[in-house]
N, C-alpha and C positions, 0 to 999 in steps of 0.2 A: 500560567495553565496547569491542569492535573496532569501528570504521567499515567494517571490509572487506566485500566481499558475502560471503555465508555460502556455505560448499560444504558446510557439514552441516547437515541439519534432523533436529528432533525431532520424531516424531508422538505426542501424548499420548492415549492410547484412554481416553475415559471417558464411554463411550454406553451402556455398560450398565445393568439396572437394580438389579442387586444386591438382590435377591429374599431372599437367606440372609441378609443383613444385618436382616431384620425391619424394614426403616425407610419411612413413606410415599415419601421422596424419593427419587431415584437413588444410589446411592452415592457417585460422585464428590462430590456438592453435601450428603453428610451431614458438620458440624461437629466438628473435634475440637479443642476447647479454642479455640473462636471462630475458627480458619478452616477451610474444607472441606477434606474430602480433596482434591481438584481442586488447590487454590492450594498447599496443602503440596507436592504432588508436583511442583510448578514451581519448588521452591526450591533443586534441585541443577541445575536446566538456568539459570535464572537464574547460580547460581553459576559454572559453566561457561562462561558468555557473559562474566560480569567479569573472570574468569582468562586472555580472551584469544583465547578461540574463537570467532569468528563463528557465530551460531546464528539458524536460520531455526524457527519452532515452529509445530507446527499443531496444533491442539485437536479432539478428535474428541467431540460430544456430544449426545446427544438433540434432534432437532431443535426440541421445545417449548422448550429452554433456551438454544437459540446467544444470544439477545441477552443473556441473564444472565452469561454463560460469558464473553462477549465483555468485559465489564464486570470480572470478577473475574480473567482472564487480563489484560487491559492492566493492571490495578491491581499485579497480582502479578509482571509479566513486563516492568517498564519499558525502555523502548529496547532491546528484541528485533521483527523482524520477525515478526509473528503473524498467525496468521487461525483462525477457529472456523467448522467446518463441522459440519453434521448427520450423523450416523452412519447405519448400516445395523440389518438385522435382526440382523446377526452380526457378531462380533467382524472377523471376515474382510472383509464387505463394509465395515466402518468405518474400517479402515486402508486399504482400497482409495480409501475416499473421500479420507482423508488424503493419499494418494500422489497424488489427480488436484489438488490445490490444491497442490503445490511448485512454486517459483518456478523460475527458469531458473537453471542455474550450481551447482545441488547435487548434489554426484556420491555424498555418503552418508549414509544413512538410518539413522537410528536410532528402533525403535516400542518406547514402554514403555506400560505400563498404569499408569493413575492411581493402582490398588489400590496399587500399591507406592510408596506418599507418602515415605517415610524413605530410599529409594536415594542413598547418597552421589554426589557430583559425580565422585568420584575412580573410581567402577564406571562411569561415562559416559565417563571420558577412556581407562580401561585397553580399552574395546570400540572406541571409537574409531581408537586406535592399533594394535590390532589388524587391525582392517580396512585401513588405511593401509599398514601392513607386510605383508600378504602378500594382499591383493585379494582378499579372499572375505568373509564372512560370521563373525560372533563374537558367541558368547552369554555374558552369565555365570553360573556356576555353583556351586552348595558341594556339597561331598563330602555321601554320606546316611550320615548316623552309628547310625542304627538297623536293627537286622537287619531283612530283607526277606525275606518268606517268598512261594512260590506257592502258591496256593490254588486244588486242583481240586475242584467240587463240595462247595463247604464245607469241605475237608478239606485241613489243613496238605500241602504237597508239598514242594518242593525250597528250599531256604535260596540266594536268589540272591546271587551274590557282588557286594556293595555296594562293590568296590573298582573295579567298572566302571558305577557310576551316578553321575549327579548331578543335583542338585536344580536344576532351571532355573527362571533369573528375569529380568528384563528390568532395562534396554533391550536390544533383539537388534538389532544395526548389520550393514548390508551396505552392499555399491554399489548405489547407486539401479539401474542397469540390470541388476543381477542380480534385485531385489527387485520389479520390475517384468514382467520377464520372468516371474518364479515366480508372481505372480500372474495375467498373463494367461494362463500354463498350467495355472491351477489346476482340478482335473476335481471338487473336493470342498471341504469345508470341512476345516482342520486344526486342530490345538490351539494351534497357534503359529506364527509368522513363518518360524523354522528348519525346519522340517517342509517347508514348501512350497519352501523354496531349495534343501534338499536332494532334494525329489522334482524339482524341475528340473535337478538334476545338479552343484550348484556345491558345494563342501565349506563346513562350518561348525565353526568351532575355540570351543573352552572358554576363559574367562578368569576368574579369581578373581572371585566374588560376595562377596556383603557380606550377613550376619546382619540386619543393620536394613532390608534389602530385603523384608521379610515383606509377602504380599497382605492387605490388610486385605479379609476375607471371610464373618463370621463376627458375633456379637455380642461375643464374648472379644477376636476381633482388636482393635476399637474400646476395650476396656479396657486391653488391651496397650500399646495408643498413647498411651492419655489417661494412663498411668502413666509408660511412657517420656518425656512431654512436662513431666509434673510433675518427675521426677527429674532432667531436664535445668535445667528452668528454677530448680531449686535450687542448683545448683551453675554457673548462668553468669548470675546477676542484676549487674548495674550499675547504677548511680544518677547523677544529675546534677544540677546547678543552672543554672538561666539567667535574667539579670537586664536589664530593657531599662527605659529611661526616655526618654519625649518629652517637649517644650514643648508648649503647645497653638498650633493656628494658628488664628487666628478666620477665615483666608479659605479653609480646606479644609474639607472634609467629615468626619465622625467615621466611622473603622472602627474595630472593638475587639472581641475574640474572635470574629471571624470575620463579625459582624454590622456593618450600617449602622446608623448611630442619627443619624437625620434632627433637624435643626434644633438641634445640636451641635455645639461648637467642635472642627473636627479635629486632629490632632498632626502635627507638624512632621517630615519628611524626606524621604528619597529615595524611599521608598516610601510605602505610605498610613500607617506609623507606628503600627500595630497592636501594642503593647507588649504583650498578652497573646501573639499569636502567635507574636510574635519570641522571648520569653523561652523560650515552649515549644522551638522551635527550638535556642534555645541548650543547655537543658536535656538534649536529646535526642541531639545533636551531641557535646557532652560527656561525658555516659555513657556513649557508644561512643567515645570517643576520637579522634573524628573531625573536630576543628578545632572553628569556632563560624559564627555566621551571616555574619559579615564576610568571613572567609577563603574561606569556601565560595560567598555569593552577595554580591562585594561590592560597593559604591555606581558603578561604574567599567561594570557593565551596565546598558548603555541598555533592555534587553529589560523590569528591574526597575524603572523607573522610573514609581511609582505604582503599584505593582503591589499585590496585596492581601494580608494574612495567609495566606490558602488557599495562593496560588501557593508562599510561601516551607514551608508544612507540606508540600504535596506532595512538593515538591524533596528534601526533610529527607528524608522516608520514602523515596523512592526509593534516597537515598543509603546510607539506614542498612540495607535490604532488599538491596540489590546486596552490602553488609558482611557480610551473614547474620543482622544484628538483627532482632528483633522489639519490637515496645511491648509494654511490660506496664500501664503507668498513666502518668496525668500528675496533678498536682495544680499551680494557681495560684492567686495571693494577687494581688490588682490594689489599688495601694493611690495612692489620690486621691479629692476631693470629688463630684465628677462625672464622668460620668452616674449617676444613679441605678440601680445594677446589679442589683439584688433582681429585678425583676419580669421580667428575661429570662435571668436564670440558666441556667436548665432547657434555654432557646433556644439559649444559646450553647454549654452542655454536647454537646447532641446535634450542633450544625454540628460542632464540635471534635471529638468522637468518630466523628462519621461518614467526616473526613476520613484522621482515623489508624488508625481501625479499632481504636481501644482504647479501655479507660474515660477521661473527663478530666471533672476538677472544679475548677471557679472559683468563687472566693468574694471579697468585698471588704470593705474595710476604709479608716478613713482616719486620719488623725493629729493629729487633735486641734490643727489649725492651725499643725504644726510643720511650719517645710523647705516647700520649695517645692512639693509635694504638698499640702501642708495650706493653703497661698495661692494654692491654685488656677489655678498655671503651669503644670502638666504631669501626667502618671501615672506611675506607675511599677509595673512586674510581675514577681515572682519567682515562678519557675515551676521545680517538681522534675519527674522522671522516671525511672521503672525502664525498662529495657530489659535482654533477654534474648537471647542466643545470642551470636554475634559468629563471628572467623573460624572457627572450629572448625564453626558451625553450616553451613557451606557444605559440610563434610564430615559434615552431619545429625547430628550426633551427639545423638539422642534419648534 
């Protein structure tokens, strides 16, 4: 991601209750195949930033969920300038709260509904390009394909010329000054930002939208989202294998599978020698074709001296997320005579799974005295990992 100061900001509106969805939690916090609507809506923003467009991200959520949202957003959008603010009673007030949180230097603002969780990054790019080229607003839209009738007192009236109609989507983009002015002049709530900007006297263009940018509003929309994700996963599954081995070091503390093992001899290495975590990283990076632990996080990095396995797992997950991959599941086989792993198996799996936000299974075995592991000289771990998505998922093809 670029280190330049962002001139583009994306305000993701996720403050609605989503009553039509029929769920206890607000719509943006409803999970779809393991990740919330909000988290999935950020994938395109992350892909946009990864392509070299510096982006500031502001997420607007219900006041009671600001802390939870900050954790989710920080994990889903690593490396971005991020703010999470409390929304208002209406969408318009929520966007106003997002505008108030923008930093200096931003001159283009995109407003995006979190409910359009699968909008491709290319739509964001088209909107930004149009705003830059014209100096005025731009919104994505799709041609209306259904026949549209005017209805008067419950009776069918004239047929509306659909060639003049567009089904509007988000993100809607504007020069910052024009959007701020439109909000300052707003006399009443309107359905979208383009209406406010036009009311303030500024033109707004339409760029091609995308069918994947459908809005999650009803339970049927959730079913559609689940179905699209399942179909995508079936065509974008990749697997990888990772192996790591370290000798015991009696002077070091043992860190293994993300856990501290008091009283046990540690493992030698530049970091903490956590063979389970390291093997997982290699398996994940290999599955995604993104190198390996040594090439990504080498021993020449002084910040990683003595670093625990969790550090490498989080960094690996950041690399995968930026490349459009998600972790499906991980399985690890630990080989060695000690420590006795079974009593802490569930604990280790919970810790590793929480970091990777995916199921992790760890088992242990011995070699009946064969080899260095059998002689008690060290440990080996072999991991297999499944990832889904990839570069095409930056275009979000669910």
